[in-house]
Each structure stands twice: as C-alpha cells, then as structure tokens.
LUMKOLTI-856085 format. One record per residue: residue in one letter; x, y negated, z negated of N, C-alpha, C, O in turn. Coordinates in pm, whole numbers, plus 32768, in hexadecimal, padded with zeros to 4 digits. Each point is the difference from the previous one (the first is absolute). Layout:
BEGIN
AXYZXYZXYZXYZ;...
END
This chain:
BEGIN
M0A1C9AD9F68480007F837FB880747FAC8033806E80328019;V7F777F4C7FF480667FA0802680087F967F937F997FCD7FD4;V80E08011800180157F907FA580407F918051806C80108037;H7F4E7F7E7FD0802B7F8F805180257F8D7FA37FAA7FCB7FB9;I80D5800E8047802D7F8D7FB27FFA7F87805D80497FF98062;D7F5F7FA97F7E7FEA7F8A805380277F857FB07FAB7FC07FC1;A80D6801F804280367F947FAC7FBE7F7A80197FEF7FB27FA2;D7FEC803080DA7FC57F7E801F7F6880027FFE7FC17F968002;G800280E07FFC7F6F800B7FFE7FBD7FDF80847F8A7FDE8003;V80C1802C806B7FCA7FDA8083800B806F80697FDB7FEB8074;A805580897F668012806D80607F788035802F7F9E7FFB7FB6;D805F803680C57F87803F80347FDF807C7FAF805B80427FCD;P7F257FDF80267FDC807B7FB98034807B804B80088000807B;I801980687F3B8029807E803C7F81804D80247FAA80147FAA;P8048801780D37F85804680277FFD808D7FC8806780407FEB;F7F1F7FF07FFC7FEE808A7FD58007805A807A7FDE7FD6806E;G804E80A57F7E80058061806D7F74802C80277FA47FFC7FAE;V804C802D80CC7F808035802E800480977FEB80418048804C;G7F7A7FE77F4E7FFF808E7FE1808280327FC2801880787FFA;G803C7F2D7FD9808080277FC580397F917FAA7FBB7F9E7FE4;P80C280717FF1803D7F9F7FA780197F79804480067FFC807B;P800A7F997F3B7FEC7FFC7F6F7F6C7FF67FDE7FB17FC8804C;V802B806D7F407F777FF67FD17FF57F9D7F8B7F927FD67FDC;V80E080077FEA80067F9C7F9680747FA2801D806E802C8021;V7F777F517FD180697F9C800F80047FAE7F7F7F9B7FCA7FD4;I80DC802E7FF180167FAC7F8B80547F8A802D806E80118036;R7F5E7F797FB580487F86802780297FB67F817FAC7FE47FAB;V80D57FFD804980357FBC7F8B803D7F7B802D80557FFC8059;Q7F7E7F987F6980377F7C801D803C7FC97F7F7FB67FD87FA6;P80D180248050803F7FC57F8A7FDA7F6D7FF27FF67FB88064;M7FF6801D7F1F7FDA7F777FE4805B7FC97F92804A804A7FC0;A7FAE7F35802C804F7FC07F967FD480357F787F8F802E7FEF;G80CC7FCA7FB17FDF80277F777FFC80957FE97FB9802F7FA7;E8093801E80A9800680927FF07F77804280137FE080627FBD;L7FD07F66809E7F7D803780207FFF8030809080537FD68051;S7F4E80807FCF7FEE803080897F6C8011801C7FB3802C7FAB;K80277FB180D07F79801F802E800580908030805680238051;F7F4F80317F7F8000808F801C7F798021803F7F997FF97FBD;V8068802B80C37F85801A804A8004808E8038806080278042;V7F3780277FA27FF5808880337F898006805F7F917FD77FDC;S8086805B809C7F958014806380008092802A806880428001;S7F217FEF80207FF1808B80277FB6800880857FAF7FA98020;S806C80C0802C7FB68015807D7F7380327FE47FAE8008805C;D8035801B7F277F7A802B7FD87FA97F847FEC80167FB47FA2;S7F89803880B57FAE7F867FFC7FAD7FF47F807FD17F937FE0;S801B80DB7FD77FB37FF87F8480587FDA7F887FCC7FE87F93;D80B780138081805D7FDB7F95800F7F687FFE80237FC48066;E7FC27FFE7F2780097F6F7FF3808E7FCC800380167F89801B;G804B80CB7FCB808A7FD47FFB801F7FBC7F7C7FB780107F9E;E80B47FA58061802F7FC07F85804A7F818026804A80008063;D7FA47F967F5280457F828017801B7FC47F777FA37FD77FBA;D80DD8023801D80207FDA7F7880857FB37FFD8053800E805A;I7FBF7FA27F4080817FC07FE3803780477F857FC080037F97;I80BA80358077803B804C7F9280907FD37FEB803B7FBD8055;Q7FFD80697F39808D7FE67FE68052805680607FE180758014;T80867F508026805180458064803980837FCC80098062804B;D801E7FA37F38803B807C7FCB7F9A80707FF3802680727FE7;R7F597F72802A7F9880687FFD7FE08038808A7FB58061800B;V80837F64805F7FE2802B808A8021809480167FAB80498033;P80CD7FE77FA8801D808F801A7F9B805F7FBF7FD88063803E;G80017F817F497F9F80547FBC7F787FFE80437FBC80678007;R801B7F25802B7F7F7FF580468004804C80837F9B803A8029;I80D87FC6801B800D804C807D7FEF80957FE47FB880458047;V808B7FEB7F517FF5808D7FDC7F7080217FD97FCD80698026;Q7FF27F407F907F7680157FD57FA1800480777F9C80487FFD;T80837F6C806B7FAA7FFA8077800D807D80557F9E802A803F;S80D880127FC480168072805A7FC480807FD0800C80668044;
END
C-alpha cells in the first residue's frame, strides 16, 4: 500500500507494480475547510475503488480501515 499526499492535486498517478506491490494506492488531497479528497485505487480491476471528500481528521482512521 502507498499513501500519496498530493497537496496541489496535480501529481502524476503512482503506477501499480506488475505482479507485486503496490496493490493499493491511497491518494489524499488536503482542501480548504479541514476537508480532504480521499481516493483509493486497487490493482484489482474488479475493485471499484473509492472517491470521497472527508474531514481531514478522519484520514488516519480511513487509512487503517483500508489496509
């Protein structure tokens, strides 16, 4: 798993490994108002992933829940 903090929201995506890690990428983009865009992608093509706006103080718990 990789946690990518993308403060500006413009960084290139982190590629998944071929037959190896990372298999999950969590991308966090801090936003105004103590919010963060929280995006989870998986190398499993059948996994829809996750794309949500959450309170910044909930980010650590969501990372633990994802792993």
